[in-house]
PDB file as gemmi writes it, atoms N, CA and C in Angstrom:
CRYST1    1.000    1.000    1.000  90.00  90.00  90.00 P 1                      
ATOM      1  N   MET A   1      24.335   8.362  30.857  1.00  0.00           N  
ATOM      2  CA  MET A   1      22.887   8.116  30.899  1.00  0.00           C  
ATOM      3  C   MET A   1      22.477   7.475  29.515  1.00  0.00           C  
ATOM      4  N   MET A   2      21.915   6.279  29.857  1.00  0.00           N  
ATOM      5  CA  MET A   2      21.312   5.559  28.332  1.00  0.00           C  
ATOM      6  C   MET A   2      19.816   5.841  28.137  1.00  0.00           C  
ATOM      7  N   ASN A   3      19.656   6.059  26.725  1.00  0.00           N  
ATOM      8  CA  ASN A   3      18.368   6.478  26.156  1.00  0.00           C  
ATOM      9  C   ASN A   3      17.952   5.396  25.436  1.00  0.00           C  
ATOM     10  N   SER A   4      16.637   4.897  25.770  1.00  0.00           N  
ATOM     11  CA  SER A   4      16.284   3.737  25.076  1.00  0.00           C  
ATOM     12  C   SER A   4      15.253   4.140  24.066  1.00  0.00           C  
ATOM     13  N   SER A   5      14.930   5.336  23.942  1.00  0.00           N  
ATOM     14  CA  SER A   5      14.233   5.931  22.632  1.00  0.00           C  
ATOM     15  C   SER A   5      14.517   5.440  21.234  1.00  0.00           C  
ATOM     16  N   ALA A   6      13.604   5.206  20.449  1.00  0.00           N  
ATOM     17  CA  ALA A   6      14.053   4.778  19.081  1.00  0.00           C  
ATOM     18  C   ALA A   6      14.674   5.726  18.336  1.00  0.00           C  
ATOM     19  N   VAL A   7      15.444   5.569  17.435  1.00  0.00           N  
ATOM     20  CA  VAL A   7      16.146   6.481  16.754  1.00  0.00           C  
ATOM     21  C   VAL A   7      15.599   6.489  15.166  1.00  0.00           C  
ATOM     22  N   GLY A   8      15.113   7.501  14.788  1.00  0.00           N  
ATOM     23  CA  GLY A   8      14.557   7.693  13.424  1.00  0.00           C  
ATOM     24  C   GLY A   8      13.179   7.581  12.931  1.00  0.00           C  
ATOM     25  N   LYS A   9      12.641   7.345  11.985  1.00  0.00           N  
ATOM     26  CA  LYS A   9      11.168   7.120  11.659  1.00  0.00           C  
ATOM     27  C   LYS A   9      10.797   5.729  11.710  1.00  0.00           C  
ATOM     28  N   SER A  10       9.851   5.528  12.424  1.00  0.00           N  
ATOM     29  CA  SER A  10       9.100   4.309  12.322  1.00  0.00           C  
ATOM     30  C   SER A  10       8.870   3.445  11.003  1.00  0.00           C  
ATOM     31  N   THR A  11       9.193   2.444  10.642  1.00  0.00           N  
ATOM     32  CA  THR A  11       8.811   1.752   9.380  1.00  0.00           C  
ATOM     33  C   THR A  11       7.844   0.959   9.438  1.00  0.00           C  
ATOM     34  N   LEU A  12       7.106   0.838  10.602  1.00  0.00           N  
ATOM     35  CA  LEU A  12       6.088  -0.063  10.907  1.00  0.00           C  
ATOM     36  C   LEU A  12       4.619   0.745  10.644  1.00  0.00           C  
ATOM     37  N   ASP A  13       4.558   1.718   9.998  1.00  0.00           N  
ATOM     38  CA  ASP A  13       3.301   2.683   9.996  1.00  0.00           C  
ATOM     39  C   ASP A  13       2.297   1.951   8.938  1.00  0.00           C  
ATOM     40  N   VAL A  14       2.730   1.145   7.965  1.00  0.00           N  
ATOM     41  CA  VAL A  14       2.112   0.643   6.934  1.00  0.00           C  
ATOM     42  C   VAL A  14       2.782  -0.814   6.513  1.00  0.00           C  
ATOM     43  N   GLU A  15       1.889  -1.821   6.294  1.00  0.00           N  
ATOM     44  CA  GLU A  15       2.423  -3.142   5.871  1.00  0.00           C  
ATOM     45  C   GLU A  15       1.359  -3.836   5.152  1.00  0.00           C  
ATOM     46  N   VAL A  16       1.617  -4.420   4.247  1.00  0.00           N  
ATOM     47  CA  VAL A  16       0.819  -5.608   3.729  1.00  0.00           C  
ATOM     48  C   VAL A  16       0.609  -6.652   4.496  1.00  0.00           C  
ATOM     49  N   SER A  17      -0.658  -6.827   4.832  1.00  0.00           N  
ATOM     50  CA  SER A  17      -0.952  -7.894   5.837  1.00  0.00           C  
ATOM     51  C   SER A  17      -1.340  -9.197   5.146  1.00  0.00           C  
ATOM     52  N   HIS A  18      -1.738  -9.135   3.897  1.00  0.00           N  
ATOM     53  CA  HIS A  18      -2.148 -10.530   3.235  1.00  0.00           C  
ATOM     54  C   HIS A  18      -2.392 -10.098   1.914  1.00  0.00           C  
ATOM     55  N   ILE A  19      -1.794 -11.244   0.995  1.00  0.00           N  
ATOM     56  CA  ILE A  19      -2.160 -11.269  -0.396  1.00  0.00           C  
ATOM     57  C   ILE A  19      -2.881 -12.444  -0.742  1.00  0.00           C  
ATOM     58  N   SER A  20      -3.931 -12.315  -1.510  1.00  0.00           N  
ATOM     59  CA  SER A  20      -4.813 -13.374  -2.122  1.00  0.00           C  
ATOM     60  C   SER A  20      -4.859 -13.478  -3.647  1.00  0.00           C  
ATOM     61  N   ALA A  21      -5.732 -14.480  -3.988  1.00  0.00           N  
ATOM     62  CA  ALA A  21      -5.897 -14.427  -5.242  1.00  0.00           C  
ATOM     63  C   ALA A  21      -7.028 -13.287  -5.794  1.00  0.00           C  
ATOM     64  N   HIS A  22      -7.511 -12.616  -4.632  1.00  0.00           N  
ATOM     65  CA  HIS A  22      -8.631 -11.536  -5.202  1.00  0.00           C  
ATOM     66  C   HIS A  22      -8.034 -10.380  -4.758  1.00  0.00           C  
ATOM     67  N   GLY A  23      -7.053 -10.076  -4.308  1.00  0.00           N  
ATOM     68  CA  GLY A  23      -6.537  -8.656  -3.940  1.00  0.00           C  
ATOM     69  C   GLY A  23      -5.559  -8.731  -2.607  1.00  0.00           C  
ATOM     70  N   ILE A  24      -5.066  -7.417  -2.388  1.00  0.00           N  
ATOM     71  CA  ILE A  24      -4.030  -7.192  -1.060  1.00  0.00           C  
ATOM     72  C   ILE A  24      -4.923  -6.586   0.012  1.00  0.00           C  
ATOM     73  N   TRP A  25      -4.342  -6.655   1.133  1.00  0.00           N  
ATOM     74  CA  TRP A  25      -4.848  -6.097   2.375  1.00  0.00           C  
ATOM     75  C   TRP A  25      -3.647  -5.379   3.025  1.00  0.00           C  
ATOM     76  N   LEU A  26      -3.861  -3.904   3.191  1.00  0.00           N  
ATOM     77  CA  LEU A  26      -2.756  -3.160   3.864  1.00  0.00           C  
ATOM     78  C   LEU A  26      -3.435  -2.831   5.321  1.00  0.00           C  
ATOM     79  N   LEU A  27      -2.370  -2.885   6.062  1.00  0.00           N  
ATOM     80  CA  LEU A  27      -2.620  -2.447   7.472  1.00  0.00           C  
ATOM     81  C   LEU A  27      -2.038  -1.262   7.926  1.00  0.00           C  
ATOM     82  N   ILE A  28      -2.729  -0.293   8.098  1.00  0.00           N  
ATOM     83  CA  ILE A  28      -2.428   1.121   8.499  1.00  0.00           C  
ATOM     84  C   ILE A  28      -3.083   1.367   9.753  1.00  0.00           C  
ATOM     85  N   GLU A  29      -1.992   1.565  10.867  1.00  0.00           N  
ATOM     86  CA  GLU A  29      -2.057   1.701  12.255  1.00  0.00           C  
ATOM     87  C   GLU A  29      -3.335   0.807  12.608  1.00  0.00           C  
ATOM     88  N   ASN A  30      -4.332   1.062  13.120  1.00  0.00           N  
ATOM     89  CA  ASN A  30      -5.488   0.127  13.302  1.00  0.00           C  
ATOM     90  C   ASN A  30      -6.637  -0.346  12.309  1.00  0.00           C  
ATOM     91  N   GLN A  31      -6.351   0.282  11.221  1.00  0.00           N  
ATOM     92  CA  GLN A  31      -7.221  -0.255  10.224  1.00  0.00           C  
ATOM     93  C   GLN A  31      -6.583  -0.917   8.881  1.00  0.00           C  
ATOM     94  N   GLU A  32      -7.463  -1.882   8.454  1.00  0.00           N  
ATOM     95  CA  GLU A  32      -7.142  -2.916   7.597  1.00  0.00           C  
ATOM     96  C   GLU A  32      -7.847  -2.261   6.267  1.00  0.00           C  
ATOM     97  N   LEU A  33      -7.335  -2.221   5.068  1.00  0.00           N  
ATOM     98  CA  LEU A  33      -7.892  -1.803   3.689  1.00  0.00           C  
ATOM     99  C   LEU A  33      -7.690  -3.008   2.952  1.00  0.00           C  
ATOM    100  N   PHE A  34      -8.858  -3.445   2.181  1.00  0.00           N  
ATOM    101  CA  PHE A  34      -8.554  -4.528   1.052  1.00  0.00           C  
ATOM    102  C   PHE A  34      -8.609  -3.670  -0.190  1.00  0.00           C  
ATOM    103  N   MET A  35      -7.606  -4.165  -1.291  1.00  0.00           N  
ATOM    104  CA  MET A  35      -7.471  -3.531  -2.418  1.00  0.00           C  
ATOM    105  C   MET A  35      -7.543  -4.630  -3.446  1.00  0.00           C  
ATOM    106  N   PRO A  36      -8.927  -4.883  -4.196  1.00  0.00           N  
ATOM    107  CA  PRO A  36      -9.260  -5.952  -4.990  1.00  0.00           C  
ATOM    108  C   PRO A  36      -8.412  -5.342  -6.395  1.00  0.00           C  
ATOM    109  N   TYR A  37      -7.977  -6.682  -6.942  1.00  0.00           N  
ATOM    110  CA  TYR A  37      -7.215  -6.450  -8.225  1.00  0.00           C  
ATOM    111  C   TYR A  37      -8.356  -6.022  -9.171  1.00  0.00           C  
ATOM    112  N   GLU A  38      -9.381  -5.882  -9.101  1.00  0.00           N  
ATOM    113  CA  GLU A  38     -10.513  -5.274 -10.205  1.00  0.00           C  
ATOM    114  C   GLU A  38     -10.189  -3.772 -10.256  1.00  0.00           C  
ATOM    115  N   GLU A  39     -10.072  -3.346  -9.010  1.00  0.00           N  
ATOM    116  CA  GLU A  39      -9.889  -1.930  -9.017  1.00  0.00           C  
ATOM    117  C   GLU A  39      -8.511  -1.251  -9.081  1.00  0.00           C  
ATOM    118  N   PHE A  40      -7.461  -2.242  -8.792  1.00  0.00           N  
ATOM    119  CA  PHE A  40      -6.115  -1.879  -8.512  1.00  0.00           C  
ATOM    120  C   PHE A  40      -5.416  -3.136  -9.360  1.00  0.00           C  
ATOM    121  N   PRO A  41      -5.379  -3.140 -10.766  1.00  0.00           N  
ATOM    122  CA  PRO A  41      -4.783  -3.909 -11.520  1.00  0.00           C  
ATOM    123  C   PRO A  41      -3.253  -4.115 -11.300  1.00  0.00           C  
ATOM    124  N   TRP A  42      -2.507  -2.914 -11.015  1.00  0.00           N  
ATOM    125  CA  TRP A  42      -1.325  -2.856 -10.948  1.00  0.00           C  
ATOM    126  C   TRP A  42      -0.357  -3.958 -10.120  1.00  0.00           C  
ATOM    127  N   PHE A  43      -1.343  -4.545  -9.073  1.00  0.00           N  
ATOM    128  CA  PHE A  43      -0.887  -5.595  -8.183  1.00  0.00           C  
ATOM    129  C   PHE A  43      -1.001  -6.959  -8.534  1.00  0.00           C  
ATOM    130  N   GLN A  44      -1.795  -7.261  -9.495  1.00  0.00           N  
ATOM    131  CA  GLN A  44      -2.170  -8.735  -9.917  1.00  0.00           C  
ATOM    132  C   GLN A  44      -1.056  -9.363 -10.324  1.00  0.00           C  
ATOM    133  N   GLU A  45      -0.239  -8.923 -11.141  1.00  0.00           N  
ATOM    134  CA  GLU A  45       0.884  -9.726 -11.809  1.00  0.00           C  
ATOM    135  C   GLU A  45       2.118  -9.267 -11.194  1.00  0.00           C  
ATOM    136  N   ALA A  46       2.097  -8.436 -10.164  1.00  0.00           N  
ATOM    137  CA  ALA A  46       3.452  -7.899  -9.399  1.00  0.00           C  
ATOM    138  C   ALA A  46       4.046  -8.988  -8.671  1.00  0.00           C  
ATOM    139  N   ARG A  47       5.528  -8.813  -8.532  1.00  0.00           N  
ATOM    140  CA  ARG A  47       6.140  -9.662  -7.819  1.00  0.00           C  
ATOM    141  C   ARG A  47       5.869  -9.620  -6.320  1.00  0.00           C  
ATOM    142  N   VAL A  48       5.774 -10.541  -5.383  1.00  0.00           N  
ATOM    143  CA  VAL A  48       5.297 -10.317  -4.224  1.00  0.00           C  
ATOM    144  C   VAL A  48       6.292  -9.337  -3.132  1.00  0.00           C  
ATOM    145  N   LYS A  49       7.660  -9.523  -3.594  1.00  0.00           N  
ATOM    146  CA  LYS A  49       8.618  -8.538  -2.858  1.00  0.00           C  
ATOM    147  C   LYS A  49       8.269  -7.146  -3.318  1.00  0.00           C  
ATOM    148  N   ASP A  50       7.588  -6.905  -4.604  1.00  0.00           N  
ATOM    149  CA  ASP A  50       7.317  -5.472  -4.952  1.00  0.00           C  
ATOM    150  C   ASP A  50       6.202  -5.072  -4.368  1.00  0.00           C  
ATOM    151  N   ILE A  51       5.232  -5.969  -3.916  1.00  0.00           N  
ATOM    152  CA  ILE A  51       3.937  -5.539  -3.138  1.00  0.00           C  
ATOM    153  C   ILE A  51       4.137  -5.271  -1.725  1.00  0.00           C  
ATOM    154  N   PHE A  52       5.129  -6.104  -1.384  1.00  0.00           N  
ATOM    155  CA  PHE A  52       5.651  -5.901   0.118  1.00  0.00           C  
ATOM    156  C   PHE A  52       6.378  -4.472   0.489  1.00  0.00           C  
ATOM    157  N   ALA A  53       6.893  -4.044  -0.766  1.00  0.00           N  
ATOM    158  CA  ALA A  53       7.908  -2.889  -0.615  1.00  0.00           C  
ATOM    159  C   ALA A  53       7.039  -1.714  -0.510  1.00  0.00           C  
ATOM    160  N   VAL A  54       6.189  -1.372   0.223  1.00  0.00           N  
ATOM    161  CA  VAL A  54       5.310  -0.217   0.247  1.00  0.00           C  
ATOM    162  C   VAL A  54       5.894   0.698   1.285  1.00  0.00           C  
ATOM    163  N   GLU A  55       5.923   1.961   0.882  1.00  0.00           N  
ATOM    164  CA  GLU A  55       6.286   3.155   1.778  1.00  0.00           C  
ATOM    165  C   GLU A  55       5.176   4.114   1.953  1.00  0.00           C  
ATOM    166  N   GLN A  56       5.491   4.804   2.981  1.00  0.00           N  
ATOM    167  CA  GLN A  56       4.240   5.994   3.380  1.00  0.00           C  
ATOM    168  C   GLN A  56       5.211   7.180   3.579  1.00  0.00           C  
ATOM    169  N   PRO A  57       5.456   7.866   2.406  1.00  0.00           N  
ATOM    170  CA  PRO A  57       6.235   9.164   2.377  1.00  0.00           C  
ATOM    171  C   PRO A  57       5.740  10.246   3.413  1.00  0.00           C  
ATOM    172  N   ARG A  58       4.288  10.218   3.440  1.00  0.00           N  
ATOM    173  CA  ARG A  58       3.428  11.154   4.336  1.00  0.00           C  
ATOM    174  C   ARG A  58       2.269  10.420   4.702  1.00  0.00           C  
ATOM    175  N   GLN A  59       1.624  10.791   5.611  1.00  0.00           N  
ATOM    176  CA  GLN A  59       0.338  10.234   6.327  1.00  0.00           C  
ATOM    177  C   GLN A  59      -0.681  10.119   5.330  1.00  0.00           C  
ATOM    178  N   GLY A  60      -1.196   8.836   5.363  1.00  0.00           N  
ATOM    179  CA  GLY A  60      -2.336   8.411   4.346  1.00  0.00           C  
ATOM    180  C   GLY A  60      -2.029   8.345   2.791  1.00  0.00           C  
ATOM    181  N   HIS A  61      -0.641   8.565   2.445  1.00  0.00           N  
ATOM    182  CA  HIS A  61      -0.073   8.339   1.174  1.00  0.00           C  
ATOM    183  C   HIS A  61       0.738   7.281   1.063  1.00  0.00           C  
ATOM    184  N   PHE A  62       0.643   6.200   0.130  1.00  0.00           N  
ATOM    185  CA  PHE A  62       1.325   5.065  -0.151  1.00  0.00           C  
ATOM    186  C   PHE A  62       1.805   5.135  -1.291  1.00  0.00           C  
ATOM    187  N   TYR A  63       3.344   4.445  -1.438  1.00  0.00           N  
ATOM    188  CA  TYR A  63       3.961   4.392  -2.497  1.00  0.00           C  
ATOM    189  C   TYR A  63       4.700   3.082  -2.831  1.00  0.00           C  
ATOM    190  N   TRP A  64       4.493   2.430  -3.868  1.00  0.00           N  
ATOM    191  CA  TRP A  64       5.217   1.265  -4.377  1.00  0.00           C  
ATOM    192  C   TRP A  64       6.346   1.649  -5.176  1.00  0.00           C  
ATOM    193  N   ARG A  65       7.604   2.038  -4.829  1.00  0.00           N  
ATOM    194  CA  ARG A  65       8.552   2.577  -5.792  1.00  0.00           C  
ATOM    195  C   ARG A  65       8.773   1.528  -7.087  1.00  0.00           C  
ATOM    196  N   ASN A  66       8.879   0.239  -6.844  1.00  0.00           N  
ATOM    197  CA  ASN A  66       9.280  -0.707  -7.861  1.00  0.00           C  
ATOM    198  C   ASN A  66       8.152  -0.824  -8.981  1.00  0.00           C  
ATOM    199  N   LEU A  67       7.054  -0.465  -8.493  1.00  0.00           N  
ATOM    200  CA  LEU A  67       5.672  -0.708  -9.401  1.00  0.00           C  
ATOM    201  C   LEU A  67       5.273   0.931  -9.925  1.00  0.00           C  
ATOM    202  N   ASP A  68       5.781   1.779  -9.233  1.00  0.00           N  
ATOM    203  CA  ASP A  68       5.484   3.217  -9.722  1.00  0.00           C  
ATOM    204  C   ASP A  68       3.946   3.531  -9.350  1.00  0.00           C  
ATOM    205  N   VAL A  69       3.499   3.134  -8.185  1.00  0.00           N  
ATOM    206  CA  VAL A  69       2.043   3.375  -7.948  1.00  0.00           C  
ATOM    207  C   VAL A  69       1.980   4.205  -6.753  1.00  0.00           C  
ATOM    208  N   ASP A  70       1.209   4.891  -6.835  1.00  0.00           N  
ATOM    209  CA  ASP A  70       0.957   5.975  -5.576  1.00  0.00           C  
ATOM    210  C   ASP A  70      -0.583   5.972  -5.406  1.00  0.00           C  
ATOM    211  N   LEU A  71      -1.000   5.840  -4.025  1.00  0.00           N  
ATOM    212  CA  LEU A  71      -2.315   5.660  -3.715  1.00  0.00           C  
ATOM    213  C   LEU A  71      -2.477   6.402  -2.362  1.00  0.00           C  
ATOM    214  N   THR A  72      -3.746   6.998  -2.121  1.00  0.00           N  
ATOM    215  CA  THR A  72      -3.902   7.438  -0.755  1.00  0.00           C  
ATOM    216  C   THR A  72      -5.093   6.673  -0.229  1.00  0.00           C  
ATOM    217  N   ILE A  73      -5.405   6.960   1.052  1.00  0.00           N  
ATOM    218  CA  ILE A  73      -6.290   6.232   1.691  1.00  0.00           C  
ATOM    219  C   ILE A  73      -7.545   6.396   1.176  1.00  0.00           C  
ATOM    220  N   GLU A  74      -7.941   7.603   0.571  1.00  0.00           N  
ATOM    221  CA  GLU A  74      -9.221   7.851  -0.007  1.00  0.00           C  
ATOM    222  C   GLU A  74      -9.234   7.015  -1.421  1.00  0.00           C  
ATOM    223  N   MET A  75      -8.256   7.128  -2.188  1.00  0.00           N  
ATOM    224  CA  MET A  75      -8.461   6.436  -3.381  1.00  0.00           C  
ATOM    225  C   MET A  75      -8.683   4.848  -3.005  1.00  0.00           C  
ATOM    226  N   ILE A  76      -8.254   4.367  -2.120  1.00  0.00           N  
ATOM    227  CA  ILE A  76      -8.465   2.671  -1.595  1.00  0.00           C  
ATOM    228  C   ILE A  76      -9.697   2.749  -1.238  1.00  0.00           C  
ATOM    229  N   GLN A  77     -10.336   3.766  -0.277  1.00  0.00           N  
ATOM    230  CA  GLN A  77     -11.572   3.483   0.156  1.00  0.00           C  
ATOM    231  C   GLN A  77     -12.755   3.896  -0.716  1.00  0.00           C  
ATOM    232  N   ASN A  78     -12.506   4.600  -1.728  1.00  0.00           N  
ATOM    233  CA  ASN A  78     -13.511   5.074  -2.731  1.00  0.00           C  
ATOM    234  C   ASN A  78     -12.638   5.024  -4.105  1.00  0.00           C  
ATOM    235  N   PRO A  79     -12.673   3.779  -4.776  1.00  0.00           N  
ATOM    236  CA  PRO A  79     -11.841   3.843  -6.128  1.00  0.00           C  
ATOM    237  C   PRO A  79     -12.905   4.130  -7.218  1.00  0.00           C  
ATOM    238  N   ASN A  80     -14.304   4.292  -6.879  1.00  0.00           N  
ATOM    239  CA  ASN A  80     -15.137   4.810  -7.944  1.00  0.00           C  
ATOM    240  C   ASN A  80     -14.895   6.160  -8.213  1.00  0.00           C  
ATOM    241  N   ARG A  81     -14.315   6.904  -7.201  1.00  0.00           N  
ATOM    242  CA  ARG A  81     -14.223   8.249  -7.183  1.00  0.00           C  
ATOM    243  C   ARG A  81     -12.946   8.576  -8.307  1.00  0.00           C  
ATOM    244  N   PHE A  82     -12.216   7.636  -8.205  1.00  0.00           N  
ATOM    245  CA  PHE A  82     -10.802   7.867  -9.248  1.00  0.00           C  
ATOM    246  C   PHE A  82     -10.750   6.690 -10.144  1.00  0.00           C  
ATOM    247  N   PRO A  83     -11.685   6.882 -11.324  1.00  0.00           N  
ATOM    248  CA  PRO A  83     -11.677   5.797 -12.165  1.00  0.00           C  
ATOM    249  C   PRO A  83     -10.441   5.699 -13.174  1.00  0.00           C  
ATOM    250  N   LEU A  84      -9.460   6.466 -13.298  1.00  0.00           N  
ATOM    251  CA  LEU A  84      -8.509   6.287 -14.084  1.00  0.00           C  
ATOM    252  C   LEU A  84      -7.722   5.056 -13.743  1.00  0.00           C  
ATOM    253  N   LYS A  85      -7.352   4.007 -14.677  1.00  0.00           N  
ATOM    254  CA  LYS A  85      -6.600   2.896 -14.274  1.00  0.00           C  
ATOM    255  C   LYS A  85      -5.344   2.818 -15.469  1.00  0.00           C  
ATOM    256  N   SER A  86      -4.212   2.073 -15.023  1.00  0.00           N  
ATOM    257  CA  SER A  86      -3.478   1.914 -15.853  1.00  0.00           C  
ATOM    258  C   SER A  86      -3.893   0.829 -16.846  1.00  0.00           C  
ATOM    259  N   ARG A  87      -3.223   0.852 -18.277  1.00  0.00           N  
ATOM    260  CA  ARG A  87      -3.442  -0.361 -19.011  1.00  0.00           C  
ATOM    261  C   ARG A  87      -2.466  -1.207 -18.901  1.00  0.00           C  
ATOM    262  N   ILE A  88      -2.650  -2.338 -18.546  1.00  0.00           N  
ATOM    263  CA  ILE A  88      -1.726  -3.590 -18.568  1.00  0.00           C  
ATOM    264  C   ILE A  88      -1.289  -3.894 -19.963  1.00  0.00           C  
ATOM    265  N   ILE A  89      -0.063  -3.981 -20.320  1.00  0.00           N  
ATOM    266  CA  ILE A  89       0.188  -4.523 -21.806  1.00  0.00           C  
ATOM    267  C   ILE A  89       0.781  -5.854 -21.622  1.00  0.00           C  
TER     268      ILE A  89                                                      
END                                                                             
């Protein structure tokens, strides 16, 4: 008997849906979040392939391995609550 169910974890639970001159958009399930470069400077000079290489190691937590950036939905929705930013050299 054949089973058509998917094997392993879905990799489509988070994706970068758009990159513009102002920031990037993440699509998470049915929600789209905008991350302006003013608040998330790590992405402004990043390579496109590194921006698209986002992982979701656990629900609501996003990791860009090549950029060494960890963010949560809370941080994206309320960046003023998390004022620490990296210094771009």
